[in-house]
N, C-alpha and C positions, 0 to 999 in steps of 0.2 A: 097288570102285568109285577114280576116281583122282580130287583134285582138285584144281583149279587157280590155288584161291584168290583172289585179287586181283592175279593178274599178267597174266592175258587181258588182264582193263582196261586195264591200264597198258601192255602192248602195243598195245592198240589203239590207245589216246590217242596213245603213241608214233609209232604208225604213220600216223594222220590228219597231227598236226603235223609230221611228214618231206613226205607230201604238200601240206601248204601252204608247206612253206617249199620245197619245189621248184616251185609254181606260185600265185603266190602271187595272181594274182588271176584268177576266177573267167572263162573265156570266151564264155560264156552270151553272145550279140547279141539284141538286137532291138528294132528299129527303135523307134522311137516318134510322130516325126510325119519328113515326108519332105516334100519338092518340087524331089524330084532323081532322074534316070533312073536306074533298077535297076543298071546297069551302072558310073556313079559309086559307089554304095552299098554295091556292091561292092568294089570299088578302094578305096575307105573301109576296111572291114573288114579290106583285108587290107595298107592303112598301119596299120590298129592292131596287128594280130597279130603285124606283124613292128618296131615300133616295143615291144609287150609281150616280143617275145623278145629283141630288145638291152636294153631296161630292165628287169629283173627284179625289182624290187622297185617296191610301190606307195607310192610314198613322196609325198613334195611335189613333190620334183626331180624327181625320174624321173613325176610327172605331167607337169609343164612339158614334160619332154622328149621324151613323146610327143606332146605336142600340137604341138610344136615340127618334130616326125619328120611329124604328117601337114600340117600345114599346108604347108613344105617340098615335099612329096608332092606335092600340089593344084599347087602354084604350079606345078610342073616342067611337069604333064600340059599334052601339044598339045590343042590347039583351044580350051580352055576358058579359058585365061592366070593372071595370077595374081590376086593381092587376096584369099586366102583366109583363114579368121580361125578359129582350131581352143579350143574349151577343149574340159580332159579331171580331170577330179577325178572327187571326191562333192563334195554339200553346199553346191550352188553355184545360184546364179538368173540366167537370161539371158534378157535382152530384146533382138532385133538387126530393123534394119531388114533386106536381101538381095535379091539380084538375083533376078529368077525362076529356078525348076527349080533353086537352086544353096542349099538347105538343108537339113542332115541334125542331127536329133537321136535319138541312141539311148542305148540302153542293155548296157551289157558288164560280165557281171555285177554289184557293187556299184559299177561305175563308171559315169558321163554323158558322153557326148562329144557336144557342139556343134561345126558346121562352118560355114561360110553363106560365101558369097563377096558383098564389095562392091565394089562400081562405084567 
């Protein structure tokens, strides 16, 4: 009977650490509150994932870049115009007034995103 000792646990731990390093942000998305059409919600998720691919680490500066990317992409969308605001990160609270049908709050992994348009 062969014994692997502690190396098996170490190999599993090293493997999980490599997985975390390769994909630092969990991509499971849950819409918590939305006053936004489904197609815009899907665009927001696409923009978030594109930004997460571009800015791999979830440090504070990258969180800012993700929010900036999503905001700029929404500002460019035809037919809905600029003046979008976006907050992306962990452990924050937000209270805002927004234009009707232009609010989204979702979680993506352990991060939160609030996106709204103000006239």
